[in-house]
N, CA, C and O atoms as a GROMACS GRO file, in nm:
protein
  468
    1MET      N    1  -0.821   3.748  -3.730
    1MET     CA    2  -0.776   3.759  -3.593
    1MET      C    3  -0.846   3.659  -3.503
    1MET      O    4  -0.786   3.607  -3.410
    2SER      N    5  -0.976   3.631  -3.529
    2SER     CA    6  -1.049   3.538  -3.445
    2SER      C    7  -0.995   3.396  -3.461
    2SER      O    8  -0.996   3.319  -3.365
    3ASN      N    9  -0.947   3.359  -3.582
    3ASN     CA   10  -0.888   3.227  -3.602
    3ASN      C   11  -0.761   3.212  -3.518
    3ASN      O   12  -0.737   3.106  -3.459
    4THR      N   13  -0.683   3.317  -3.513
    4THR     CA   14  -0.560   3.313  -3.434
    4THR      C   15  -0.594   3.296  -3.287
    4THR      O   16  -0.528   3.220  -3.216
    5LYS      N   17  -0.697   3.367  -3.241
    5LYS     CA   18  -0.738   3.357  -3.100
    5LYS      C   19  -0.789   3.216  -3.070
    5LYS      O   20  -0.755   3.160  -2.966
    6ASN      N   21  -0.871   3.159  -3.160
    6ASN     CA   22  -0.924   3.024  -3.138
    6ASN      C   23  -0.811   2.921  -3.133
    6ASN      O   24  -0.813   2.831  -3.049
    7THR      N   25  -0.714   2.935  -3.223
    7THR     CA   26  -0.601   2.843  -3.225
    7THR      C   27  -0.521   2.854  -3.095
    7THR      O   28  -0.482   2.754  -3.036
    8SER      N   29  -0.499   2.977  -3.051
    8SER     CA   30  -0.427   2.999  -2.927
    8SER      C   31  -0.502   2.941  -2.809
    8SER      O   32  -0.441   2.879  -2.722
    9ASP      N   33  -0.635   2.959  -2.802
    9ASP     CA   34  -0.716   2.904  -2.694
    9ASP      C   35  -0.710   2.752  -2.693
    9ASP      O   36  -0.702   2.690  -2.587
   10THR      N   37  -0.715   2.690  -2.812
   10THR     CA   38  -0.710   2.545  -2.823
   10THR      C   39  -0.576   2.492  -2.772
   10THR      O   40  -0.571   2.394  -2.698
   11GLN      N   41  -0.466   2.559  -2.812
   11GLN     CA   42  -0.334   2.517  -2.766
   11GLN      C   43  -0.321   2.530  -2.615
   11GLN      O   44  -0.268   2.440  -2.549
   12ASN      N   45  -0.368   2.639  -2.560
   12ASN     CA   46  -0.362   2.658  -2.416
   12ASN      C   47  -0.442   2.552  -2.343
   12ASN      O   48  -0.400   2.502  -2.239
   13SER      N   49  -0.559   2.516  -2.398
   13SER     CA   50  -0.644   2.414  -2.339
   13SER      C   51  -0.574   2.279  -2.340
   13SER      O   52  -0.579   2.206  -2.241
   14GLN      N   53  -0.508   2.245  -2.453
   14GLN     CA   54  -0.438   2.118  -2.464
   14GLN      C   55  -0.320   2.112  -2.366
   14GLN      O   56  -0.296   2.009  -2.303
   15GLU      N   57  -0.246   2.223  -2.355
   15GLU     CA   58  -0.132   2.226  -2.264
   15GLU      C   59  -0.178   2.214  -2.120
   15GLU      O   60  -0.114   2.148  -2.038
   16SER      N   61  -0.290   2.279  -2.088
   16SER     CA   62  -0.346   2.272  -1.954
   16SER      C   63  -0.386   2.129  -1.921
   16SER      O   64  -0.362   2.082  -1.810
   17HIS      N   65  -0.447   2.058  -2.018
   17HIS     CA   66  -0.489   1.919  -1.998
   17HIS      C   67  -0.368   1.829  -1.977
   17HIS      O   68  -0.370   1.742  -1.890
   18LYS      N   69  -0.262   1.849  -2.057
   18LYS     CA   70  -0.141   1.768  -2.042
   18LYS      C   71  -0.078   1.792  -1.906
   18LYS      O   72  -0.030   1.698  -1.842
   19GLY      N   73  -0.077   1.916  -1.860
   19GLY     CA   74  -0.022   1.950  -1.730
   19GLY      C   75  -0.097   1.881  -1.619
   19GLY      O   76  -0.036   1.833  -1.523
   20ALA      N   77  -0.229   1.874  -1.630
   20ALA     CA   78  -0.312   1.809  -1.528
   20ALA      C   79  -0.282   1.660  -1.523
   20ALA      O   80  -0.278   1.601  -1.415
   21GLU      N   81  -0.260   1.597  -1.639
   21GLU     CA   82  -0.228   1.454  -1.642
   21GLU      C   83  -0.094   1.427  -1.575
   21GLU      O   84  -0.082   1.332  -1.498
   22SER      N   85   0.008   1.510  -1.604
   22SER     CA   86   0.138   1.485  -1.544
   22SER      C   87   0.135   1.512  -1.394
   22SER      O   88   0.205   1.445  -1.318
   23ASP      N   89   0.054   1.610  -1.349
   23ASP     CA   90   0.041   1.635  -1.206
   23ASP      C   91  -0.015   1.514  -1.135
   23ASP      O   92   0.030   1.478  -1.026
   24THR      N   93  -0.117   1.449  -1.196
   24THR     CA   94  -0.179   1.332  -1.136
   24THR      C   95  -0.078   1.219  -1.124
   24THR      O   96  -0.071   1.151  -1.021
   25THR      N   97   0.001   1.197  -1.230
   25THR     CA   98   0.101   1.091  -1.230
   25THR      C   99   0.210   1.120  -1.125
   25THR      O  100   0.254   1.028  -1.055
   26GLU      N  101   0.252   1.246  -1.114
   26GLU     CA  102   0.357   1.281  -1.018
   26GLU      C  103   0.307   1.271  -0.875
   26GLU      O  104   0.386   1.242  -0.785
   27ASP      N  105   0.178   1.294  -0.852
   27ASP     CA  106   0.123   1.288  -0.717
   27ASP      C  107   0.107   1.145  -0.668
   27ASP      O  108   0.102   1.122  -0.547
   28ARG      N  109   0.100   1.049  -0.758
   28ARG     CA  110   0.080   0.910  -0.720
   28ARG      C  111   0.211   0.854  -0.666
   28ARG      O  112   0.314   0.863  -0.733
   29PRO      N  113   0.209   0.795  -0.546
   29PRO     CA  114   0.333   0.740  -0.489
   29PRO      C  115   0.376   0.613  -0.563
   29PRO      O  116   0.294   0.542  -0.621
   30SER      N  117   0.505   0.586  -0.558
   30SER     CA  118   0.558   0.463  -0.618
   30SER      C  119   0.520   0.345  -0.529
   30SER      O  120   0.489   0.364  -0.412
   31PRO      N  121   0.522   0.223  -0.583
   31PRO     CA  122   0.493   0.106  -0.501
   31PRO      C  123   0.582   0.095  -0.376
   31PRO      O  124   0.533   0.058  -0.269
   32MET      N  125   0.710   0.128  -0.388
   32MET     CA  126   0.799   0.121  -0.271
   32MET      C  127   0.759   0.224  -0.166
   32MET      O  128   0.766   0.196  -0.047
   33GLN      N  129   0.718   0.344  -0.209
   33GLN     CA  130   0.672   0.445  -0.113
   33GLN      C  131   0.547   0.397  -0.042
   33GLN      O  132   0.532   0.417   0.078
   34VAL      N  133   0.457   0.333  -0.116
   34VAL     CA  134   0.334   0.280  -0.058
   34VAL      C  135   0.368   0.174   0.047
   34VAL      O  136   0.313   0.176   0.157
   35LEU      N  137   0.457   0.081   0.013
   35LEU     CA  138   0.496  -0.025   0.107
   35LEU      C  139   0.555   0.031   0.236
   35LEU      O  140   0.516  -0.007   0.346
   36ARG      N  141   0.650   0.122   0.221
   36ARG     CA  142   0.714   0.180   0.340
   36ARG      C  143   0.614   0.255   0.427
   36ARG      O  144   0.614   0.240   0.549
   37HIS      N  145   0.529   0.335   0.363
   37HIS     CA  146   0.432   0.414   0.438
   37HIS      C  147   0.329   0.324   0.506
   37HIS      O  148   0.288   0.352   0.619
   38ALA      N  149   0.287   0.218   0.440
   38ALA     CA  150   0.190   0.125   0.498
   38ALA      C  151   0.248   0.059   0.623
   38ALA      O  152   0.179   0.049   0.725
   39ARG      N  153   0.372   0.014   0.616
   39ARG     CA  154   0.435  -0.049   0.732
   39ARG      C  155   0.445   0.049   0.849
   39ARG      O  156   0.418   0.012   0.964
   40THR      N  157   0.482   0.172   0.819
   40THR     CA  158   0.494   0.275   0.923
   40THR      C  159   0.358   0.304   0.987
   40THR      O  160   0.347   0.311   1.109
   41GLN      N  161   0.255   0.320   0.903
   41GLN     CA  162   0.122   0.351   0.955
   41GLN      C  163   0.067   0.238   1.041
   41GLN      O  164   0.010   0.263   1.147
   42LEU      N  165   0.085   0.113   0.996
   42LEU     CA  166   0.036  -0.002   1.073
   42LEU      C  167   0.109  -0.012   1.207
   42LEU      O  168   0.046  -0.038   1.309
   43ALA      N  169   0.240   0.009   1.207
   43ALA     CA  170   0.317   0.003   1.331
   43ALA      C  171   0.271   0.112   1.428
   43ALA      O  172   0.262   0.087   1.549
   44GLU      N  173   0.241   0.231   1.377
   44GLU     CA  174   0.193   0.339   1.464
   44GLU      C  175   0.058   0.305   1.524
   44GLU      O  176   0.034   0.333   1.642
   45LEU      N  177  -0.030   0.246   1.446
   45LEU     CA  178  -0.165   0.215   1.495
   45LEU      C  179  -0.168   0.097   1.591
   45LEU      O  180  -0.243   0.099   1.689
   46THR      N  181  -0.088  -0.005   1.564
   46THR     CA  182  -0.093  -0.126   1.646
   46THR      C  183   0.010  -0.127   1.758
   46THR      O  184  -0.006  -0.198   1.857
   47GLY      N  185   0.116  -0.049   1.744
   47GLY     CA  186   0.224  -0.051   1.841
   47GLY      C  187   0.313  -0.173   1.827
   47GLY      O  188   0.394  -0.202   1.915
   48MET      N  189   0.298  -0.244   1.716
   48MET     CA  190   0.378  -0.364   1.692
   48MET      C  191   0.466  -0.346   1.568
   48MET      O  192   0.434  -0.267   1.479
   49SER      N  193   0.575  -0.419   1.565
   49SER     CA  194   0.673  -0.407   1.458
   49SER      C  195   0.629  -0.483   1.333
   49SER      O  196   0.608  -0.604   1.337
   50ALA      N  197   0.617  -0.411   1.222
   50ALA     CA  198   0.587  -0.475   1.094
   50ALA      C  199   0.718  -0.530   1.038
   50ALA      O  200   0.810  -0.455   1.010
   51GLU      N  201   0.725  -0.662   1.022
   51GLU     CA  202   0.851  -0.725   0.980
   51GLU      C  203   0.865  -0.739   0.830
   51GLU      O  204   0.975  -0.723   0.777
   52SER      N  205   0.755  -0.769   0.761
   52SER     CA  206   0.764  -0.786   0.615
   52SER      C  207   0.627  -0.772   0.552
   52SER      O  208   0.525  -0.773   0.619
   53VAL      N  209   0.628  -0.758   0.420
   53VAL     CA  210   0.504  -0.754   0.342
   53VAL      C  211   0.503  -0.881   0.258
   53VAL      O  212   0.592  -0.902   0.175
   54SER      N  213   0.403  -0.967   0.279
   54SER     CA  214   0.399  -1.095   0.208
   54SER      C  215   0.308  -1.092   0.086
   54SER      O  216   0.312  -1.184   0.004
   55SER      N  217   0.226  -0.990   0.074
   55SER     CA  218   0.136  -0.979  -0.041
   55SER      C  219   0.112  -0.831  -0.068
   55SER      O  220   0.096  -0.751   0.025
   56PHE      N  221   0.110  -0.794  -0.198
   56PHE     CA  222   0.097  -0.653  -0.235
   56PHE      C  223   0.033  -0.646  -0.372
   56PHE      O  224   0.082  -0.707  -0.467
   57GLU      N  225  -0.077  -0.571  -0.383
   57GLU     CA  226  -0.139  -0.554  -0.515
   57GLU      C  227  -0.216  -0.424  -0.523
   57GLU      O  228  -0.268  -0.374  -0.423
   58GLN      N  229  -0.221  -0.369  -0.645
   58GLN     CA  230  -0.299  -0.249  -0.669
   58GLN      C  231  -0.442  -0.291  -0.701
   58GLN      O  232  -0.463  -0.384  -0.779
   59THR      N  233  -0.539  -0.223  -0.641
   59THR     CA  234  -0.680  -0.255  -0.662
   59THR      C  235  -0.751  -0.134  -0.722
   59THR      O  236  -0.691  -0.028  -0.740
   60GLU      N  237  -0.879  -0.151  -0.752
   60GLU     CA  238  -0.958  -0.039  -0.805
   60GLU      C  239  -0.966   0.075  -0.704
   60GLU      O  240  -0.973   0.192  -0.741
   61ASP      N  241  -0.965   0.040  -0.574
   61ASP     CA  242  -0.981   0.140  -0.468
   61ASP      C  243  -0.848   0.190  -0.410
   61ASP      O  244  -0.849   0.275  -0.321
   62GLY      N  245  -0.737   0.139  -0.458
   62GLY     CA  246  -0.607   0.180  -0.406
   62GLY      C  247  -0.509   0.066  -0.403
   62GLY      O  248  -0.463   0.020  -0.507
   63TRP      N  249  -0.475   0.018  -0.282
   63TRP     CA  250  -0.376  -0.087  -0.263
   63TRP      C  251  -0.423  -0.184  -0.157
   63TRP      O  252  -0.496  -0.146  -0.065
   64SER      N  253  -0.383  -0.310  -0.169
   64SER     CA  254  -0.413  -0.413  -0.070
   64SER      C  255  -0.283  -0.487  -0.038
   64SER      O  256  -0.213  -0.532  -0.128
   65LEU      N  257  -0.252  -0.499   0.092
   65LEU     CA  258  -0.129  -0.563   0.136
   65LEU      C  259  -0.159  -0.664   0.246
   65LEU      O  260  -0.258  -0.652   0.317
   66GLU      N  261  -0.071  -0.762   0.258
   66GLU     CA  262  -0.072  -0.849   0.375
   66GLU      C  263   0.064  -0.829   0.442
   66GLU      O  264   0.169  -0.854   0.382
   67VAL      N  265   0.060  -0.783   0.566
   67VAL     CA  266   0.180  -0.747   0.640
   67VAL      C  267   0.200  -0.844   0.756
   67VAL      O  268   0.107  -0.872   0.831
   68GLU      N  269   0.324  -0.894   0.770
   68GLU     CA  270   0.359  -0.984   0.879
   68GLU      C  271   0.410  -0.901   0.996
   68GLU      O  272   0.500  -0.818   0.981
   69VAL      N  273   0.352  -0.924   1.114
   69VAL     CA  274   0.381  -0.842   1.233
   69VAL      C  275   0.424  -0.932   1.348
   69VAL      O  276   0.368  -1.040   1.369
   70LEU      N  277   0.525  -0.888   1.422
   70LEU     CA  278   0.567  -0.957   1.544
   70LEU      C  279   0.474  -0.913   1.657
   70LEU      O  280   0.477  -0.797   1.698
   71GLU      N  281   0.390  -1.006   1.707
   71GLU     CA  282   0.296  -0.971   1.814
   71GLU      C  283   0.356  -0.996   1.952
   71GLU      O  284   0.342  -0.911   2.041
   72ILE      N  285   0.422  -1.111   1.972
   72ILE     CA  286   0.482  -1.142   2.102
   72ILE      C  287   0.619  -1.204   2.077
   72ILE      O  288   0.631  -1.307   2.011
   73SER      N  289   0.721  -1.140   2.131
   73SER     CA  290   0.857  -1.192   2.118
   73SER      C  291   0.883  -1.296   2.226
   73SER      O  292   0.854  -1.273   2.344
   74ARG      N  293   0.937  -1.411   2.184
   74ARG     CA  294   0.967  -1.519   2.279
   74ARG      C  295   1.107  -1.572   2.254
   74ARG      O  296   1.167  -1.548   2.150
   75VAL      N  297   1.159  -1.645   2.354
   75VAL     CA  298   1.288  -1.712   2.341
   75VAL      C  299   1.261  -1.860   2.349
   75VAL      O  300   1.198  -1.904   2.445
   76PRO      N  301   1.305  -1.939   2.253
   76PRO     CA  302   1.379  -1.900   2.134
   76PRO      C  303   1.288  -1.824   2.036
   76PRO      O  304   1.166  -1.832   2.043
   77ASP      N  305   1.352  -1.753   1.945
   77ASP     CA  306   1.282  -1.668   1.848
   77ASP      C  307   1.181  -1.746   1.764
   77ASP      O  308   1.081  -1.690   1.720
   78THR      N  309   1.208  -1.874   1.741
   78THR     CA  310   1.117  -1.955   1.659
   78THR      C  311   0.981  -1.974   1.726
   78THR      O  312   0.885  -2.017   1.661
   79MET      N  313   0.970  -1.943   1.853
   79MET     CA  314   0.844  -1.955   1.926
   79MET      C  315   0.769  -1.821   1.933
   79MET      O  316   0.659  -1.814   1.989
   80SER      N  317   0.827  -1.715   1.878
   80SER     CA  318   0.762  -1.584   1.879
   80SER      C  319   0.629  -1.592   1.806
   80SER      O  320   0.614  -1.666   1.710
   81LEU      N  321   0.532  -1.514   1.854
   81LEU     CA  322   0.399  -1.514   1.794
   81LEU      C  323   0.391  -1.406   1.687
   81LEU      O  324   0.413  -1.288   1.714
   82MET      N  325   0.358  -1.449   1.566
   82MET     CA  326   0.347  -1.360   1.451
   82MET      C  327   0.200  -1.348   1.412
   82MET      O  328   0.116  -1.428   1.453
   83ALA      N  329   0.169  -1.246   1.332
   83ALA     CA  330   0.034  -1.230   1.280
   83ALA      C  331   0.040  -1.170   1.140
   83ALA      O  332   0.130  -1.093   1.108
   84SER      N  333  -0.057  -1.208   1.058
   84SER     CA  334  -0.072  -1.148   0.926
   84SER      C  335  -0.189  -1.051   0.932
   84SER      O  336  -0.298  -1.085   0.977
   85TYR      N  337  -0.164  -0.930   0.885
   85TYR     CA  338  -0.268  -0.827   0.880
   85TYR      C  339  -0.299  -0.792   0.735
   85TYR      O  340  -0.209  -0.767   0.656
   86GLN      N  341  -0.427  -0.791   0.703
   86GLN     CA  342  -0.473  -0.743   0.572
   86GLN      C  343  -0.486  -0.592   0.585
   86GLN      O  344  -0.560  -0.543   0.672
   87VAL      N  345  -0.416  -0.516   0.501
   87VAL     CA  346  -0.414  -0.371   0.509
   87VAL      C  347  -0.467  -0.313   0.378
   87VAL      O  348  -0.422  -0.351   0.270
   88GLU      N  349  -0.561  -0.220   0.389
   88GLU     CA  350  -0.617  -0.153   0.272
   88GLU      C  351  -0.572  -0.008   0.273
   88GLU      O  352  -0.573   0.059   0.377
   89LEU      N  353  -0.532   0.041   0.154
   89LEU     CA  354  -0.485   0.179   0.140
   89LEU      C  355  -0.557   0.247   0.025
   89LEU      O  356  -0.600   0.181  -0.070
   90ASP      N  357  -0.571   0.379   0.033
   90ASP     CA  358  -0.630   0.453  -0.078
   90ASP      C  359  -0.524   0.470  -0.187
   90ASP      O  360  -0.409   0.431  -0.166
   91PRO      N  361  -0.558   0.528  -0.304
   91PRO     CA  362  -0.460   0.540  -0.413
   91PRO      C  363  -0.335   0.620  -0.376
   91PRO      O  364  -0.230   0.600  -0.437
   92GLN      N  365  -0.344   0.710  -0.278
   92GLN     CA  366  -0.227   0.788  -0.236
   92GLN      C  367  -0.143   0.715  -0.131
   92GLN      O  368  -0.040   0.767  -0.088
   93GLY      N  369  -0.186   0.596  -0.089
   93GLY     CA  370  -0.108   0.518   0.006
   93GLY      C  371  -0.145   0.541   0.151
   93GLY      O  372  -0.073   0.496   0.240
   94GLU      N  373  -0.256   0.611   0.177
   94GLU     CA  374  -0.299   0.634   0.316
   94GLU      C  375  -0.383   0.515   0.362
   94GLU      O  376  -0.472   0.469   0.291
   95LEU      N  377  -0.355   0.466   0.481
   95LEU     CA  378  -0.424   0.350   0.536
   95LEU      C  379  -0.572   0.382   0.558
   95LEU      O  380  -0.607   0.482   0.621
   96THR      N  381  -0.659   0.296   0.506
   96THR     CA  382  -0.804   0.313   0.524
   96THR      C  383  -0.863   0.205   0.612
   96THR      O  384  -0.975   0.219   0.661
   97GLY      N  385  -0.790   0.096   0.633
   97GLY     CA  386  -0.839  -0.010   0.721
   97GLY      C  387  -0.740  -0.125   0.730
   97GLY      O  388  -0.655  -0.144   0.642
   98TYR      N  389  -0.752  -0.201   0.839
   98TYR     CA  390  -0.668  -0.320   0.856
   98TYR      C  391  -0.741  -0.419   0.946
   98TYR      O  392  -0.827  -0.382   1.026
   99ARG      N  393  -0.703  -0.547   0.932
   99ARG     CA  394  -0.758  -0.650   1.020
   99ARG      C  395  -0.659  -0.766   1.026
   99ARG      O  396  -0.589  -0.796   0.929
  100ARG      N  397  -0.656  -0.831   1.142
  100ARG     CA  398  -0.570  -0.948   1.157
  100ARG      C  399  -0.640  -1.066   1.092
  100ARG      O  400  -0.757  -1.092   1.120
  101VAL      N  401  -0.569  -1.136   1.005
  101VAL     CA  402  -0.630  -1.250   0.935
  101VAL      C  403  -0.581  -1.385   0.987
  101VAL      O  404  -0.646  -1.487   0.965
  102ARG      N  405  -0.465  -1.387   1.056
  102ARG     CA  406  -0.420  -1.512   1.118
  102ARG      C  407  -0.306  -1.485   1.215
  102ARG      O  408  -0.238  -1.382   1.206
  103ARG      N  409  -0.286  -1.579   1.308
  103ARG     CA  410  -0.174  -1.578   1.403
  103ARG      C  411  -0.102  -1.711   1.391
  103ARG      O  412  -0.162  -1.814   1.363
  104TYR      N  413   0.030  -1.707   1.413
  104TYR     CA  414   0.109  -1.830   1.402
  104TYR      C  415   0.242  -1.812   1.475
  104TYR      O  416   0.287  -1.700   1.500
  105GLU      N  417   0.305  -1.924   1.508
  105GLU     CA  418   0.439  -1.920   1.565
  105GLU      C  419   0.539  -1.905   1.452
  105GLU      O  420   0.524  -1.966   1.346
  106ARG      N  421   0.640  -1.824   1.475
  106ARG     CA  422   0.737  -1.794   1.370
  106ARG      C  423   0.798  -1.922   1.311
  106ARG      O  424   0.820  -1.928   1.190
  107GLY      N  425   0.826  -2.021   1.391
  107GLY     CA  426   0.892  -2.142   1.345
  107GLY      C  427   0.803  -2.242   1.273
  107GLY      O  428   0.852  -2.346   1.230
  108ARG      N  429   0.675  -2.213   1.260
  108ARG     CA  430   0.583  -2.308   1.195
  108ARG      C  431   0.552  -2.265   1.052
  108ARG      O  432   0.532  -2.146   1.024
  109SER      N  433   0.548  -2.364   0.963
  109SER     CA  434   0.514  -2.334   0.824
  109SER      C  435   0.362  -2.347   0.805
  109SER      O  436   0.294  -2.413   0.884
  110ASP      N  437   0.313  -2.285   0.700
  110ASP     CA  438   0.170  -2.294   0.668
  110ASP      C  439   0.136  -2.434   0.619
  110ASP      O  440   0.213  -2.497   0.547
  111SER      N  441   0.018  -2.480   0.658
  111SER     CA  442  -0.035  -2.598   0.590
  111SER      C  443  -0.090  -2.544   0.456
  111SER      O  444  -0.103  -2.423   0.441
  112HIS      N  445  -0.119  -2.627   0.365
  112HIS     CA  446  -0.156  -2.588   0.229
  112HIS      C  447  -0.270  -2.486   0.228
  112HIS      O  448  -0.386  -2.520   0.250
  113ARG      N  449  -0.234  -2.361   0.201
  113ARG     CA  450  -0.333  -2.254   0.191
  113ARG      C  451  -0.340  -2.212   0.045
  113ARG      O  452  -0.238  -2.180  -0.016
  114ALA      N  453  -0.460  -2.211  -0.010
  114ALA     CA  454  -0.479  -2.174  -0.150
  114ALA      C  455  -0.446  -2.027  -0.172
  114ALA      O  456  -0.486  -1.942  -0.093
  115GLY      N  457  -0.373  -1.997  -0.280
  115GLY     CA  458  -0.345  -1.860  -0.318
  115GLY      C  459  -0.250  -1.786  -0.225
  115GLY      O  460  -0.239  -1.664  -0.234
  116GLY      N  461  -0.182  -1.856  -0.136
  116GLY     CA  462  -0.087  -1.791  -0.048
  116GLY      C  463  -0.152  -1.716   0.067
  116GLY      O  464  -0.084  -1.645   0.141
  117ARG      N  465  -0.283  -1.732   0.084
  117ARG     CA  466  -0.353  -1.660   0.191
  117ARG      C  467  -0.412  -1.755   0.290
  117ARG      O  468  -0.475  -1.713   0.386
   0.00000   0.00000   0.00000
């Protein structure tokens, strides 16, 4: 009878461990969910419209993005002032920090920047 109990305990333990792994995977947001949530959070904090994400990568600490933001709208539109923000997120996609890394006019192209940054 004790062998049956030990086998049953082992199976329950293995099933419990598998359940915990699938819960962790299901709790992790998809990359698209992370992108959408990051844009929304940055817009709420800065009061400016996030227009696009130009860089996106998963890091050891969560996620790192570079988001293009419209800072000042001008006429013609090519003269509008844009900014790139470096945004850091935790593994669940919650914003942990951001900083402006550059400003530029919408109609101007980058001079040769290494690595796209």
